[in-house]
Structure formats: structure tokens, C-alpha cells
ZARODREN-818060 format. One record per residue (C-alpha): residue number from 1; residue in one letter; x, y negated, z negated. Coordinates in steps of 0.05 Angstrom, whole numbers, always signed. Each point is the difference from the previous one (the first is absolute). Example, Ala and Ser with C-alpha at 12.3 -4.5 7.8 and 13.67 -1.06 7.14 Angstrom:
<site num="1" residuo="A" px="+246" py="+90" pz="-156"/>
<site num="2" residuo="S" px="+27" py="-69" pz="+13"/>
//
This chain:
<site num="1" residuo="X" px="+1993" py="-3224" pz="-2472"/>
<site num="2" residuo="X" px="+11" py="+44" pz="-61"/>
<site num="3" residuo="X" px="+7" py="+76" pz="+6"/>
<site num="4" residuo="X" px="-70" py="+16" pz="-26"/>
<site num="5" residuo="X" px="-30" py="-43" pz="+55"/>
<site num="6" residuo="X" px="+47" py="+33" pz="+51"/>
<site num="7" residuo="X" px="-22" py="+69" pz="-24"/>
<site num="8" residuo="X" px="-72" py="-20" pz="+8"/>
<site num="9" residuo="X" px="+11" py="-25" pz="+72"/>
<site num="10" residuo="X" px="+38" py="+64" pz="+18"/>
<site num="11" residuo="X" px="-58" py="+42" pz="-27"/>
<site num="12" residuo="X" px="-51" py="-38" pz="+43"/>
<site num="13" residuo="X" px="+46" py="+5" pz="+60"/>
<site num="14" residuo="X" px="+9" py="+76" pz="-10"/>
<site num="15" residuo="X" px="-75" py="+13" pz="-4"/>
<site num="16" residuo="X" px="-11" py="-37" pz="+66"/>
<site num="17" residuo="X" px="+60" py="+31" pz="+36"/>
<site num="18" residuo="X" px="-15" py="+72" pz="-21"/>
<site num="19" residuo="X" px="-73" py="-7" pz="+17"/>
<site num="20" residuo="X" px="+17" py="-13" pz="+73"/>
<site num="21" residuo="X" px="+51" py="+57" pz="+9"/>
<site num="22" residuo="X" px="-9" py="+35" pz="+67"/>
<site num="23" residuo="X" px="+49" py="+58" pz="-3"/>
<site num="24" residuo="X" px="+53" py="+34" pz="-42"/>
<site num="25" residuo="X" px="+57" py="-39" pz="+32"/>
<site num="26" residuo="X" px="-31" py="-67" pz="-20"/>
<site num="27" residuo="X" px="-13" py="+28" pz="-70"/>
<site num="28" residuo="X" px="+73" py="+20" pz="-7"/>
<site num="29" residuo="X" px="+21" py="-71" pz="+20"/>
<site num="30" residuo="X" px="-43" py="-29" pz="-55"/>
<site num="31" residuo="X" px="+29" py="+48" pz="-52"/>
<site num="32" residuo="X" px="+70" py="-22" pz="+18"/>
<site num="33" residuo="X" px="-21" py="-73" pz="-1"/>
<site num="34" residuo="X" px="-28" py="+4" pz="-70"/>
<site num="35" residuo="X" px="+32" py="+60" pz="-34"/>
<site num="36" residuo="X" px="+66" py="+6" pz="+37"/>
<site num="37" residuo="X" px="+67" py="-15" pz="-33"/>
<site num="38" residuo="X" px="-4" py="-70" pz="+30"/>
<site num="39" residuo="X" px="-75" py="-5" pz="-6"/>
<site num="40" residuo="X" px="-42" py="-53" pz="-35"/>
<site num="41" residuo="X" px="-9" py="+40" pz="-64"/>
<site num="42" residuo="X" px="+75" py="+9" pz="-6"/>
<site num="43" residuo="X" px="+9" py="-74" pz="+10"/>
<site num="44" residuo="X" px="-46" py="-16" pz="-59"/>
<site num="45" residuo="X" px="+40" py="+47" pz="-45"/>
<site num="46" residuo="X" px="+64" py="-35" pz="+22"/>
<site num="47" residuo="X" px="-30" py="-67" pz="-24"/>
<site num="48" residuo="X" px="-15" py="+24" pz="-70"/>
<site num="49" residuo="X" px="+63" py="-35" pz="-25"/>
<site num="50" residuo="X" px="-33" py="-67" pz="+15"/>
<site num="51" residuo="X" px="-61" py="+15" pz="-44"/>
<site num="52" residuo="X" px="-5" py="-24" pz="-72"/>
<site num="53" residuo="X" px="+10" py="+55" pz="-51"/>
<site num="54" residuo="X" px="-70" py="-6" pz="-28"/>
<site num="55" residuo="X" px="-30" py="+10" pz="+70"/>
<site num="56" residuo="X" px="+45" py="+57" pz="+24"/>
<site num="57" residuo="X" px="-45" py="+56" pz="-29"/>
<site num="58" residuo="X" px="-61" py="-28" pz="+35"/>
<site num="59" residuo="X" px="+36" py="-10" pz="+67"/>
<site num="60" residuo="X" px="+31" py="+69" pz="-5"/>
<site num="61" residuo="X" px="-67" py="+32" pz="-15"/>
<site num="62" residuo="X" px="-35" py="-36" pz="+58"/>
<site num="63" residuo="X" px="+57" py="+18" pz="+48"/>
<site num="64" residuo="X" px="-6" py="+74" pz="-18"/>
<site num="65" residuo="X" px="-75" py="-3" pz="+8"/>
<site num="66" residuo="X" px="+10" py="-30" pz="+69"/>
<site num="67" residuo="X" px="+51" py="+53" pz="+18"/>
<site num="68" residuo="X" px="-45" py="+57" pz="-21"/>
<site num="69" residuo="X" px="-60" py="-31" pz="+36"/>
<site num="70" residuo="X" px="+39" py="-6" pz="+65"/>
<site num="71" residuo="X" px="+26" py="+72" pz="-7"/>
<site num="72" residuo="X" px="-70" py="+28" pz="-14"/>
<site num="73" residuo="X" px="-29" py="-40" pz="+58"/>
<site num="74" residuo="X" px="+55" py="+26" pz="+45"/>
<site num="75" residuo="X" px="-12" py="+73" pz="-21"/>
<site num="76" residuo="X" px="-75" py="-6" pz="+9"/>
<site num="77" residuo="X" px="+4" py="-30" pz="+70"/>
<site num="78" residuo="X" px="+55" py="+48" pz="+21"/>
<site num="79" residuo="X" px="-42" py="+60" pz="-20"/>
<site num="80" residuo="X" px="-60" py="-29" pz="+37"/>
<site num="81" residuo="X" px="+39" py="-15" pz="+64"/>
<site num="82" residuo="X" px="+33" py="+69" pz="+0"/>
<site num="83" residuo="X" px="-68" py="+33" pz="-7"/>
<site num="84" residuo="X" px="-28" py="-41" pz="+58"/>
<site num="85" residuo="X" px="+60" py="+17" pz="+43"/>
<site num="86" residuo="X" px="-7" py="+75" pz="-15"/>
<site num="87" residuo="X" px="-75" py="-1" pz="+16"/>
<site num="88" residuo="X" px="+15" py="-36" pz="+66"/>
<site num="89" residuo="X" px="+54" py="+50" pz="+18"/>
<site num="90" residuo="X" px="-46" py="+59" pz="-16"/>
<site num="91" residuo="X" px="-55" py="-30" pz="+41"/>
<site num="92" residuo="X" px="+46" py="-9" pz="+60"/>
<site num="93" residuo="X" px="+27" py="+72" pz="-6"/>
<site num="94" residuo="X" px="-66" py="+33" pz="-10"/>
<site num="95" residuo="X" px="-6" py="+65" pz="+40"/>
<site num="96" residuo="X" px="-66" py="+15" pz="+33"/>
<site num="97" residuo="X" px="-7" py="+74" pz="-16"/>
<site num="98" residuo="X" px="-58" py="+6" pz="+48"/>
<site num="99" residuo="X" px="+45" py="-13" pz="+61"/>
<site num="100" residuo="X" px="+19" py="+62" pz="+40"/>
<site num="101" residuo="X" px="+69" py="+28" pz="-16"/>
<site num="102" residuo="X" px="+61" py="-3" pz="+45"/>
<site num="103" residuo="X" px="+26" py="+68" pz="+20"/>
<site num="104" residuo="X" px="+74" py="+9" pz="-16"/>
<site num="105" residuo="X" px="+44" py="+13" pz="+60"/>
<site num="106" residuo="X" px="+34" py="+63" pz="-26"/>
<site num="107" residuo="X" px="+60" py="+27" pz="+38"/>
<site num="108" residuo="X" px="+4" py="+70" pz="+30"/>
<site num="109" residuo="X" px="+56" py="+49" pz="+9"/>
<site num="110" residuo="X" px="+25" py="+10" pz="+71"/>
<site num="111" residuo="X" px="-22" py="+68" pz="+28"/>
<site num="112" residuo="X" px="+70" py="+29" pz="+0"/>
<site num="113" residuo="X" px="+8" py="-21" pz="-73"/>
<site num="114" residuo="X" px="-61" py="+44" pz="-13"/>
<site num="115" residuo="X" px="+35" py="+55" pz="+40"/>
<site num="116" residuo="X" px="+66" py="-3" pz="-36"/>
<site num="117" residuo="X" px="-35" py="+1" pz="-68"/>
<site num="118" residuo="X" px="-39" py="+61" pz="+22"/>
<site num="119" residuo="X" px="+62" py="+36" pz="+30"/>
<site num="120" residuo="X" px="+44" py="-15" pz="-61"/>
<site num="121" residuo="X" px="-54" py="+25" pz="-48"/>
<site num="122" residuo="X" px="-8" py="+63" pz="+43"/>
<site num="123" residuo="X" px="+74" py="+17" pz="-1"/>
<site num="124" residuo="X" px="+9" py="-18" pz="-74"/>
<site num="125" residuo="X" px="-55" py="+51" pz="-13"/>
<site num="126" residuo="X" px="+42" py="+51" pz="+38"/>
<site num="127" residuo="X" px="+60" py="-11" pz="-45"/>
<site num="128" residuo="X" px="+39" py="-51" pz="+42"/>
<site num="129" residuo="X" px="+34" py="-61" pz="-29"/>
<site num="130" residuo="X" px="+11" py="-68" pz="+33"/>
<site num="131" residuo="X" px="+68" py="-25" pz="+22"/>
<site num="132" residuo="X" px="+18" py="-66" pz="+33"/>
<site num="133" residuo="X" px="+61" py="-28" pz="+35"/>
<site num="134" residuo="X" px="+27" py="-64" pz="+33"/>
<site num="135" residuo="X" px="-31" py="-26" pz="+64"/>
<site num="136" residuo="X" px="+68" py="-25" pz="+23"/>
<site num="137" residuo="X" px="+41" py="+63" pz="+11"/>
<site num="138" residuo="X" px="+68" py="+22" pz="+23"/>
<site num="139" residuo="X" px="+10" py="+39" pz="+64"/>
<site num="140" residuo="X" px="+24" py="+58" pz="-41"/>
<site num="141" residuo="X" px="-65" py="+10" pz="-38"/>
<site num="142" residuo="X" px="-45" py="-19" pz="+57"/>
<site num="143" residuo="X" px="+34" py="+44" pz="+52"/>
<site num="144" residuo="X" px="+64" py="+38" pz="-16"/>
<site num="145" residuo="X" px="-23" py="+34" pz="-64"/>
<site num="146" residuo="X" px="-63" py="+22" pz="+38"/>
<site num="147" residuo="X" px="+41" py="+38" pz="+52"/>
<site num="148" residuo="X" px="-1" py="-57" pz="+50"/>
<site num="149" residuo="X" px="+74" py="-18" pz="+11"/>
<site num="150" residuo="X" px="+24" py="-60" pz="+39"/>
<site num="151" residuo="X" px="-15" py="+7" pz="+76"/>
<site num="152" residuo="X" px="-50" py="+55" pz="-14"/>
<site num="153" residuo="X" px="-56" py="-6" pz="+53"/>
<site num="154" residuo="X" px="-53" py="+4" pz="-55"/>
<site num="155" residuo="X" px="+18" py="-71" pz="-20"/>
<site num="156" residuo="X" px="-29" py="-23" pz="+66"/>
<site num="157" residuo="X" px="-68" py="+23" pz="-25"/>
<site num="158" residuo="X" px="+0" py="-56" pz="-52"/>
<site num="159" residuo="X" px="+5" py="-73" pz="+20"/>
<site num="160" residuo="X" px="+38" py="-26" pz="-60"/>
<site num="161" residuo="X" px="+4" py="-70" pz="-31"/>
<site num="162" residuo="X" px="+72" py="-12" pz="-23"/>
<site num="163" residuo="X" px="+21" py="-50" pz="-53"/>
<site num="164" residuo="X" px="+74" py="+7" pz="+19"/>
<site num="165" residuo="X" px="+47" py="+55" pz="+24"/>
<site num="166" residuo="X" px="-12" py="+41" pz="-63"/>
<site num="167" residuo="X" px="-69" py="-17" pz="-27"/>
<site num="168" residuo="X" px="-69" py="+5" pz="+32"/>
<site num="169" residuo="X" px="-73" py="-1" pz="-18"/>
<site num="170" residuo="X" px="-18" py="+73" pz="-14"/>
<site num="171" residuo="X" px="-38" py="+34" pz="+56"/>
<site num="172" residuo="X" px="-31" py="+52" pz="-46"/>
<site num="173" residuo="X" px="-3" py="+16" pz="-74"/>
<site num="174" residuo="X" px="+43" py="+63" pz="+10"/>
<site num="175" residuo="X" px="+62" py="-34" pz="-32"/>
<site num="176" residuo="X" px="-38" py="+4" pz="-66"/>
<site num="177" residuo="X" px="+2" py="+76" pz="+7"/>
<site num="178" residuo="X" px="+76" py="-1" pz="+7"/>
<site num="179" residuo="X" px="+10" py="-47" pz="-59"/>
<site num="180" residuo="X" px="-45" py="+45" pz="-43"/>
<site num="181" residuo="X" px="+38" py="+63" pz="+19"/>
<site num="182" residuo="X" px="+66" py="-34" pz="-17"/>
<site num="183" residuo="X" px="-21" py="-21" pz="-70"/>
<site num="184" residuo="X" px="-48" py="+56" pz="-20"/>
<site num="185" residuo="X" px="+11" py="+75" pz="-4"/>
<site num="186" residuo="X" px="-54" py="+46" pz="+27"/>
<site num="187" residuo="X" px="-56" py="+14" pz="-9"/>
<site num="188" residuo="X" px="-21" py="-63" pz="+37"/>
<site num="189" residuo="X" px="-71" py="-18" pz="+18"/>
<site num="190" residuo="X" px="-9" py="-73" pz="+20"/>
<site num="191" residuo="X" px="-39" py="-47" pz="+46"/>
<site num="192" residuo="X" px="+32" py="-64" pz="+25"/>
<site num="193" residuo="X" px="-50" py="-54" pz="+21"/>
<site num="194" residuo="X" px="+24" py="-66" pz="+29"/>
<site num="195" residuo="X" px="+6" py="-52" pz="+54"/>
<site num="196" residuo="X" px="+42" py="+16" pz="+62"/>
<site num="197" residuo="X" px="+22" py="-39" pz="+62"/>
<site num="198" residuo="X" px="+12" py="+12" pz="+74"/>
<site num="199" residuo="X" px="+10" py="-46" pz="+58"/>
<site num="200" residuo="X" px="-67" py="+16" pz="+31"/>
<site num="201" residuo="X" px="-43" py="-47" pz="+41"/>
<site num="202" residuo="X" px="-64" py="-17" pz="-38"/>
<site num="203" residuo="X" px="-61" py="+32" pz="+33"/>
<site num="204" residuo="X" px="-61" py="+41" pz="-18"/>
<site num="205" residuo="X" px="+40" py="+60" pz="-24"/>
<site num="206" residuo="X" px="+70" py="-28" pz="-17"/>
<site num="207" residuo="X" px="+27" py="-51" pz="-50"/>
<site num="208" residuo="X" px="+72" py="-20" pz="-17"/>
<site num="209" residuo="X" px="-20" py="+6" pz="-73"/>
<site num="210" residuo="X" px="-40" py="+60" pz="-24"/>
<site num="211" residuo="X" px="-4" py="+49" pz="-58"/>
<site num="212" residuo="X" px="+20" py="+72" pz="-11"/>
<site num="213" residuo="X" px="-6" py="+51" pz="-54"/>
<site num="214" residuo="X" px="+47" py="+59" pz="+2"/>
<site num="215" residuo="X" px="+4" py="+62" pz="-43"/>
<site num="216" residuo="X" px="+57" py="+46" pz="-20"/>
<site num="217" residuo="X" px="+2" py="+66" pz="-37"/>
<site num="218" residuo="X" px="+67" py="+34" pz="-16"/>
<site num="219" residuo="X" px="+8" py="+64" pz="-41"/>
<site num="220" residuo="X" px="+21" py="+72" pz="+6"/>
<site num="221" residuo="X" px="-41" py="+44" pz="+48"/>
<site num="222" residuo="X" px="-41" py="-56" pz="+32"/>
<site num="223" residuo="X" px="-29" py="+24" pz="+66"/>
<site num="224" residuo="X" px="-42" py="-27" pz="+57"/>
<site num="225" residuo="X" px="-62" py="+31" pz="-31"/>
<site num="226" residuo="X" px="+9" py="-48" pz="-59"/>
<site num="227" residuo="X" px="+2" py="-58" pz="+49"/>
<site num="228" residuo="X" px="-62" py="+26" pz="+36"/>
<site num="229" residuo="X" px="-39" py="+9" pz="-65"/>
<site num="230" residuo="X" px="+18" py="-71" pz="-24"/>
<site num="231" residuo="X" px="-20" py="-33" pz="+66"/>
<site num="232" residuo="X" px="-65" py="+39" pz="+4"/>
<site num="233" residuo="X" px="-18" py="-22" pz="-71"/>
<site num="234" residuo="X" px="+15" py="-72" pz="+17"/>
<site num="235" residuo="X" px="-40" py="+0" pz="+66"/>
<site num="236" residuo="X" px="-61" py="+34" pz="-31"/>
<site num="237" residuo="X" px="-2" py="-48" pz="-59"/>
<site num="238" residuo="X" px="+12" py="-61" pz="+43"/>
<site num="239" residuo="X" px="-43" py="+15" pz="+61"/>
<site num="240" residuo="X" px="-48" py="+55" pz="-24"/>
<site num="241" residuo="X" px="-2" py="+75" pz="-5"/>
<site num="242" residuo="X" px="-30" py="+7" pz="+69"/>
<site num="243" residuo="X" px="+60" py="-30" pz="+37"/>
<site num="244" residuo="X" px="+42" py="+51" pz="+39"/>
<site num="245" residuo="X" px="+76" py="-5" pz="-4"/>
<site num="246" residuo="X" px="+52" py="+16" pz="+53"/>
<site num="247" residuo="X" px="+76" py="+5" pz="-9"/>
<site num="248" residuo="X" px="+34" py="-16" pz="+65"/>
<site num="249" residuo="X" px="+75" py="+13" pz="+11"/>
<site num="250" residuo="X" px="+40" py="-64" pz="+4"/>
<site num="251" residuo="X" px="+70" py="-29" pz="-10"/>
<site num="252" residuo="X" px="+29" py="-42" pz="-56"/>
<site num="253" residuo="X" px="+75" py="-4" pz="-13"/>
<site num="254" residuo="X" px="-8" py="+7" pz="-75"/>
<site num="255" residuo="X" px="-46" py="+62" pz="+0"/>
<site num="256" residuo="X" px="+4" py="+69" pz="+31"/>
<site num="257" residuo="X" px="-48" py="+28" pz="+18"/>
<site num="258" residuo="X" px="-44" py="-62" pz="+10"/>
<site num="259" residuo="X" px="-74" py="-8" pz="+13"/>
<site num="260" residuo="X" px="-50" py="-54" pz="+16"/>
<site num="261" residuo="X" px="-66" py="+8" pz="-37"/>
<site num="262" residuo="X" px="-65" py="-14" pz="+36"/>
<site num="263" residuo="X" px="-71" py="+0" pz="-26"/>
<site num="264" residuo="X" px="-64" py="+9" pz="+38"/>
<site num="265" residuo="X" px="-27" py="-66" pz="+26"/>
<site num="266" residuo="X" px="-48" py="-34" pz="-48"/>
<site num="267" residuo="X" px="-37" py="-35" pz="+57"/>
<site num="268" residuo="X" px="-17" py="+58" pz="+45"/>
<site num="269" residuo="X" px="+9" py="+58" pz="-49"/>
<site num="270" residuo="X" px="+53" py="+32" pz="+45"/>
<site num="271" residuo="X" px="-42" py="-2" pz="+64"/>
<site num="272" residuo="X" px="+44" py="-53" pz="+33"/>
<site num="273" residuo="X" px="-10" py="-75" pz="+7"/>
<site num="274" residuo="X" px="+38" py="-64" pz="+17"/>
<site num="275" residuo="X" px="+23" py="-8" pz="-72"/>
<site num="276" residuo="X" px="+38" py="+66" pz="+1"/>
<site num="277" residuo="X" px="+19" py="-6" pz="+74"/>
<site num="278" residuo="X" px="-50" py="+57" pz="+14"/>
<site num="279" residuo="X" px="+44" py="+50" pz="-37"/>
<site num="280" residuo="X" px="-44" py="+10" pz="-61"/>
<site num="281" residuo="X" px="+60" py="-13" pz="-45"/>
<site num="282" residuo="X" px="+30" py="-61" pz="-35"/>
<site num="283" residuo="X" px="+72" py="-1" pz="-25"/>
<site num="284" residuo="X" px="+6" py="-19" pz="-74"/>
<site num="285" residuo="X" px="+70" py="+15" pz="-23"/>
<site num="286" residuo="X" px="+68" py="+32" pz="+14"/>
<site num="287" residuo="X" px="+31" py="+54" pz="-43"/>
<site num="288" residuo="X" px="+52" py="+56" pz="-4"/>
<site num="289" residuo="X" px="+50" py="+38" pz="-42"/>
<site num="290" residuo="X" px="+58" py="-43" pz="-24"/>
<site num="291" residuo="X" px="+60" py="+10" pz="+46"/>
<site num="292" residuo="X" px="+60" py="+35" pz="-33"/>
<site num="293" residuo="X" px="+46" py="-58" pz="+21"/>
<site num="294" residuo="X" px="-44" py="-49" pz="-38"/>
<site num="295" residuo="X" px="+4" py="+44" pz="-62"/>
<site num="296" residuo="X" px="+76" py="+4" pz="+6"/>
<site num="297" residuo="X" px="+8" py="-75" pz="+8"/>
<site num="298" residuo="X" px="-42" py="-11" pz="-62"/>
<site num="299" residuo="X" px="+44" py="+47" pz="-40"/>
<site num="300" residuo="X" px="-47" py="+61" pz="-1"/>
<site num="301" residuo="X" px="+19" py="+70" pz="+22"/>
<site num="302" residuo="X" px="-48" py="+23" pz="+56"/>
<site num="303" residuo="X" px="+16" py="+73" pz="-18"/>
<site num="304" residuo="X" px="-32" py="-13" pz="-69"/>
<site num="305" residuo="X" px="-52" py="-53" pz="+13"/>
<site num="306" residuo="X" px="-51" py="-13" pz="+54"/>
<site num="307" residuo="X" px="-57" py="-49" pz="+8"/>
<site num="308" residuo="X" px="-50" py="-35" pz="+44"/>
<site num="309" residuo="X" px="-15" py="-72" pz="+18"/>
<site num="310" residuo="X" px="-57" py="-37" pz="+32"/>
<site num="311" residuo="X" px="-16" py="-71" pz="+19"/>
<site num="312" residuo="X" px="-61" py="-40" pz="+21"/>
<site num="313" residuo="X" px="-21" py="-72" pz="+11"/>
<site num="314" residuo="X" px="-50" py="-32" pz="-48"/>
<site num="315" residuo="X" px="-23" py="-44" pz="+57"/>
<site num="316" residuo="X" px="-15" py="+60" pz="+45"/>
<site num="317" residuo="X" px="-36" py="+37" pz="-56"/>
<site num="318" residuo="X" px="-43" py="-62" pz="-13"/>
<site num="319" residuo="X" px="-16" py="-7" pz="+74"/>
<site num="320" residuo="X" px="-21" py="+73" pz="+5"/>
<site num="321" residuo="X" px="-40" py="+1" pz="-65"/>
<site num="322" residuo="X" px="-38" py="-65" pz="+14"/>
<site num="323" residuo="X" px="-3" py="+5" pz="+77"/>
<site num="324" residuo="X" px="+42" py="-63" pz="+10"/>
<site num="325" residuo="X" px="+25" py="-6" pz="+71"/>
<site num="326" residuo="X" px="+49" py="-59" pz="-8"/>
<site num="327" residuo="X" px="+58" py="-1" pz="-50"/>
<site num="328" residuo="X" px="+4" py="-76" pz="+2"/>
<site num="329" residuo="X" px="-65" py="-10" pz="-40"/>
<site num="330" residuo="X" px="+34" py="+33" pz="-60"/>
<site num="331" residuo="X" px="+49" py="-58" pz="-4"/>
<site num="332" residuo="X" px="-42" py="-60" pz="+19"/>
<site num="333" residuo="X" px="-36" py="-7" pz="-68"/>
<site num="334" residuo="X" px="-66" py="-18" pz="+33"/>
<site num="335" residuo="X" px="-51" py="+2" pz="-56"/>
<site num="336" residuo="X" px="-54" py="+22" pz="+48"/>
<site num="337" residuo="X" px="+40" py="+64" pz="+13"/>
<site num="338" residuo="X" px="+27" py="+12" pz="-71"/>
<site num="339" residuo="X" px="-68" py="-9" pz="-34"/>
<site num="340" residuo="X" px="-26" py="+61" pz="+37"/>
<site num="341" residuo="X" px="+42" py="+42" pz="-46"/>
//
């Protein structure tokens, strides 16, 4: 068989093979079979040395015609198959816009996250800045620098979680106040929000992990009236102008004098109910004038500077504001509860 006859046979074979192509993979196999570096067209070119010189131009021309025909046939079928595949894919992925939409399950902030955002914004508006400190503290900052030396009976009021003989999980955010006084000269006006820990049994009103926000103001000529005015502004903005406020004498080792702050019960309006233990009042925070010993240990002269401090729990504020009667629901992340807020 001469090469012209072989070219003719390949042409007939190609037309039949390409006509029955089912998919792009089969098409690619045919391209390699005929146009690849070891394909049939290449093999014809490799046999050109066996052709008489007078026939070489004819054989070369017919071989190139065959090569172009196969290439054009390949391109045409490839374009057709790709189009069919795209149409099939679009048909399978068609979205029925008449179907009802699916509501997105959007997350919600926990109620005490709402509270801390509100409290922080309130105090920032009053000129306070935010300070933070480590949750793993030394005994010095957690107790001694706050006028609670070793073996002081006030330590028994806090069930502490120790890491080792020196370090513990902080029981309040008060150490942040000491660290701030050590590094910053008065005037000082800060709030210190954060997580604190105590070895409490988990029940409706106690948790070993809870949150506090404490405030500190240090400057010359700071008096109890400044404390009273600040607390009254906070309570009225947080709970409403109609809430009555009571300062009740108390004891804290790091303040003198000290006072608990109560507000009129939001459930009974001060008449007395089970929520307020029939007293008409609900305790919201502790406060007092910074003890001179605390100022001295922080490197400040109590004869020059004075100040006040206060502290409250976010969890308790959230419970009072939203009438929540069990602290545990704040930590359970039950969507049925959180979505109410």
C-alpha cells in the first residue's frame, strides 16, 4: 500500500471514529491517536524518505490536508461537546426562584455581652478609659497590695483557686487598679472589665467563673461626694431615672470608708417581694474611698492624693436588668435563651 492510499484510508477512518465520539475524554484519545507525536499523521511524515522525489510534493500536500482536516474536526467536536456539557450543568444547577427562602440562622450576643457593651460605653462617656490585666495573678497583686496581707481574715471571704504557691486565678479585677497606679501618675480614671474566678459551687446565684467590672478614680481632692455622684449617674442611666439608690455602710480591706450600693427593686418597685427578699432593695455593687495603705503600696502619697473605687458583676447586672433568676443560663449557650436578646 502506497502512502496516498494509506492517507485515504486514515481519512475515512477518522470520519467514522469522530462521528461516534461520546465525550471529551474519548475525543482526546482520538487526537492523540492521530495527531500525537507518535500518531498516524506523524508516522506518514516519517515515511516520506521512502517516496519517489516526483511524488513527494503530492504526498506532503495530502498529508497536510489530512492533518488540518483532523485538527478542524477535533476543534469542531470539542466546541460542541463543551457546549453540551455546560448546558447540562446549567440545567442541573438551575435555581427555582419561586421556592420559599431559607432563613439564615444568625447568632446573637449573650445578654451580659450586651451589658458590658452598654456599661463600657456609659463610662467612656464619663471620661473613663479601659485597662486590662492578667487573669493568672500573683498573691501580691491579688491580696497584699490591696491591704490584705497573709493570714488576714478577709482572705477567708474569697475561696481562691491557686495555680501554685505563688500564682492564682484572680478573684477580682482589683489587681488591674494596682498595676495602673504603679505605671501611671494621677489623675487616673479607669474601668477594668474582665473574667474572675472563685472556688464556688455552681448554683442559681454562684459560678466559679464570672465577670466583674471595677472602676478607679485617683486625683487631688477626690471625696465621697464624687463617688456618690458617679454611682448615681451610672444607676440612673443603666436602670432608669426612677430607681432609688441607697448607700449602705460596709467593709472592704482596700477601701475606707466602704459602702454597698442598693437600688430599689425593679420587680416590686420597692414594696417588697421574694426577688428582693421583701426588703424593697437589691444590691448592685460595692464601693468606697481608696484605703491610704493601698495608695502607699502603689507608690502614691495619701496626703496628696485620694480616690474612690467600685466594683460590680456583669452577670448580676444582666440578671437584674433582664429579670434572670439563674446565673447558669448565661453560660449554657442555649439558643432558645440567647435569642430572646
